[in-house]
N, C-alpha and C positions, 0 to 999 in steps of 0.2 A: 490373526496379524494381518487383513488386507495391510497391505501399502509400508508393513514392514513395522506397523506401530501398532500401540493397546492405549488405542482412543478410548473413555471413559463412556458410558454409554449415556450418563445422564448426570447434570449439574445446577445448580443457582443459575449458574452462569457459563454459556457454551462456549464463547468469543469474550478473551479482555483484549482489548490492545494498549498498549503506552507509548504516547507520542505528545506533540504539539496539536493544539489545537490552531487553528488559526482563521482571519477574513479575508478573502481573496476579491479585490475589484475588479470590477469586468464591464468594459465600455463596451464591449460587445465587439463588431470588425471597424470600430472608429479608434484608430492609433488615440496613445494618451493625451499626445503634446496634443492632440484638435481635441480631446472628448471634454462633453461639456455636462454628462452625467454618468455615476455606473451601477450596476446590479451587484449586491454583495452575494458572495457566496462561502458560508462556512465548510471549512474543509481542513485538512492537514493526510499527510498519508497515512497513519496510522489510523486516523481518524473515520476516513471512508471508507475502509474493510468494515470496521463496527456497523457503520449507520448502513451499508449496502445491505450486508447479514439481517441486520432485524429488518428495516423495510422494504425489500423483496424479497429474504428467503426465511422470514418469519423465528432468525431465532433469538435467544435470549442475549445480548450484546454488553458490553460493557467498556469505557476506556477511564485509564488512569492518567492523569492529565494534571496541571496546573490553568485556575481561571482567576482572573482579577476582576476586583467590585466594584465596576462602574460601567457605564453604560454597553460600548462594545463586551464586555464580559457578560451581560445579560442579554445583551443578542444573540452572542454564539450560542451561549447555555440555553437559550429557548428553541434552537436550531436541533442541537445536541438531544435536547426532548423531543421534539416534534418528529426527529427518525428514530424516537424508540430505543436511544441510547441510554444506559445506565451510568451517569458521571461519581467518578471516586476520584473528588479534587482535592489537589494541597490547594489554599486560598489564598490568593496576594490582596493589599490593600494599596489604590494607588493613590499615589501623594497630587492628586492634581496637576500637577505642573510634567514632570519628568517619567512618570510611572510607578514600577512595572508595568510593561504591555502587554497585549495582545499582538501577536505579530500580524502585521497585513503583507501580503503578496499582490502583485499585481501583474494582471495580465489581462491582454487582449486578445483578440479567437483570430485574426487576421483573414486574409482573404483570397484563396485562389495561388498566386503567385507569391504574394505577401504572408507571410510565415507571423505564427503565433509569435509573442516577446513578451518574457517572464523576468520581473526584476522585484527584489524584495526592501521591508525595512523591519529588520528582525531587530530593530535596535532595543536595548532593556527591555528585552524578551522575558516574562513568567517562566514560560515554558522550560528555555534555557539555567533558569537559577533551579531547577529541580535535581535532586540527589538524594544519595539512599537513606535513608529512614524517613522521609517523606510520604511514603506511602506505606501504609499500614498493610501489608501483603500478607502476614498470619490471617487477618479478620476475613481480609477477601477473600483468600483461598479455602478460610474453614467453612466456609459456603459451598465448595463443589464449582471446580473451573474446570473444563475441558479445553479448554486450549488455548493459548497467550501468544502474543503477535506485537513485535514492534520492528522499527524500519531504521533506515540509514541517516537519512532527513534528520530524525529525533537525535541519534547520535553525535552527530555533526555539531551539536549547538552548541555545546560546552564539553568541559572535560568532568563534568560531571553527570551529565545526563546520560553516557556512556554507560557508566559505574552505575545508576539508577535502574539501565535495561537489564546488564548484568545478575544484580541483586532480585530483580521480578521474574530474570531468567531461573535463576538455582531456587525460588522459590516454588515455581510456578513446578518443574520437574519434580522438586519434595512431593509436591500434592498430585504427582500422575498428571500431569495437566501437559501435551505437547506443546514444543515450542515452536515458531516459525518467525522468519526472520525476511523481510525484505529490503536487500543492500540498496537500491535507490541511489545510487553512487551522485554527489552532485557538488560537482567539481568548486563552484562559486561556495558552496556551502565550506568545505573543506579548506581551501583555502584560506581563509580568517582565520580556522581552527588547527591548525598547526601543520596542513599540505598533506601530500599525498601519502610522507613515511607515517605520520600520526592516522592517519585512514586505515592503513592495512594495517598498521599494529593494532588499531583500535575494534576494527569490522573481524580481524582474524579470533581478536579475546571471544566476543560477542557473537562468534558461528562456532566457535567452539562445545556451546549450550544448544545450539539448532538443529530439529531434528528436519523441520520442511524449509526449504531455502528459496526464495523469489528473485531473480537477477538475470539479466541477459549477460552477454560475454564481456561486453564492456566492464557490466560492475565487477565481474568475475574475475579480470583482468587487472583494473584498476582499481577496485574495493580491496580484495583480496591478493593481487598480488598472482594469478595463477596464469603458469604460461599454460595459452593452447597451440594446441598442433596448427600449422601450416595447412590449410586447407581451401581446394577451391571454391569459389562462393559463385554462385550462379547470381544472385539476387539479396538482398537482407532476407527473404527470405527460405535461404535456403537453409535449412537446420545443421549441416554439417560440423560447421565451427563450434557452435554450443557444446551440441554431442561429443565431439572431439577433444573438450576441456572435460568433461564428467570424471573421465579416470582421475584428472588431475585434484579436481575438487575431490571427490570422496578420500582418493590416496589421504591428503592433508586433512581432512575433517570425514574419517568414518564415522560417525556417528550421523550424520546426514543421509537420511533416506527418501528425498522427495528435492530436486530441481527441478525449477517450472518457470518457464517466460514467453512474452508475447513476439512477435513478430510482427516488425510493421513495416511496408514500404511506403514513404510517402513521393506520392506524386506530382501532387499539389497540396496544400491547407486542409481542403475539403476532399481529398478522394485518396484516400490508402487502399491497398491492400492490407491485411490483416489473416494472422494466423498466430499459433502459439506450439510450443513445445515442451515436453514433461519428461524427464528420467525418472522413473517412479521406483525403489527399490529394485534398480537394475533392469528393469523395462524402458523401452523408449514410446514414448507417444506422439505425433503428429496432429494437431487439430485439421480441419479443413482451411481454406483461403477462401475468404467472402473482401468483395470493394465496398467499402464502405464510400458512406457521401455523410461528411464529417460534420456534423454541427457545432462539437466545442471538446476538441480534442484530451482536454485537463481529465486525470483519475480512468482515462480507461485501462489503466494497468492495475492500476486497486482494484476497480470492476473484476478483470480476469481474477487475480488472486480472492476475491472472493464467494465465486463462482465454485474455483476449485475448494477450495474450503468448506465451502456447505456439502458439496458432498463427499466431499471425505469424512467430514462428518455425520453423514449421511449414510454412510455404508455403502456409497453407490460403489462400480466397476471403475478402474483406472482411465478406461479408455472413453468411460460418459464423463468422467469427471474433469477432463480437460475440455471436453466437447461446449460443459454448463461453462467452466470458466471462461472460454473463448467467445462463447455467445454474448453470453452476459456483458464483457467487456465491449462489445460491439456494440449492443443495444447503446451502453453508456455514452457513446461518444455521438449518438443522437439528440441527447437531453441538454441545457444549458447545466452549469455548474459541475462539480466536482461528484457528487453523489448520486445512487440510482433513484430513475422514477419506471424504472421497470415493474412488471409484473412476473412472479413466477410461474406462469402458466408463458406469458410471452418470451421469456427464456428458455425455456424448456422446447418450445415449438419451431426457434430459430436452430437450437441445438440439433433439432432431429431433422432439420430440413425446411426449415421453413421460408416462407418467401414475405414479402412488402407488400399481396395483396391485401385491400380492406376487409377486415376485420364487421363482420356484420352480424 
């Protein structure tokens, strides 16, 4: 019962996530209003974790989501399969004009003193149309699934997506899978989905089914309405305020056995101090602090969650697990795009205190 969790030893799928697939248009360091070309990254907070676990960590992963049968859907499907993720799709037909669509996220990288800028087009998004009954959970979980994961971005898309998450979580618990959730509170998304009150009511109902929770102080306070202690913080790398909230979190949600998050001090767009913290079954753990030269910060938190979940599924000790998450999240910021290009050997070396000296 390491971590206070009974993790299945085997299954046809090690990790299954539920969330929206998106494509992110990235003009690099050029602001969008001056851009003449963009790279296309396939992403999604929930998908990123599945992709990282498959590509870097070698696990058998899947995603339950919506796909639209048109060229953008085909592009996204190709990238999903290229990352080694098994899709469980609810398919939608595109009407040739209005959709439904695969969501678009626009995000330039910024540079130095200029911060990255993110905005969305999630109009008529297929994933927002997902509802209970659209995914055959009985068929999926009958094959054996060890871990089920979703997140607050998908929960915010519509009234039906949160209900679909809860349906999936209850099916996962019945099948013996561990359930995790990344709060990923995004005020822009919840603003058009009922605001703060609906966010908290919805996320609380979801988290009642969760074993492992990922979220920082803001996520816990705004997403769940959890009050924090008055704690003097020296910097954003100070874990005292986060740990000061844990008693309130676990008091409201005694089902939770693990709460974890990254800590990041942003000195400039490309210069971050990076750490991570976790409360694991009553014990606290803090990762080292690394100074990062950031290429693309998007997906770093998902990278952390991936390394942490891999470690838990692999039976590593908690102190090692947080370092693996911290190391993989750090490496992910050195690559373009939202998903990993790291190898397991690189993650292990960084977690063990490796450096950026050339590998010959």
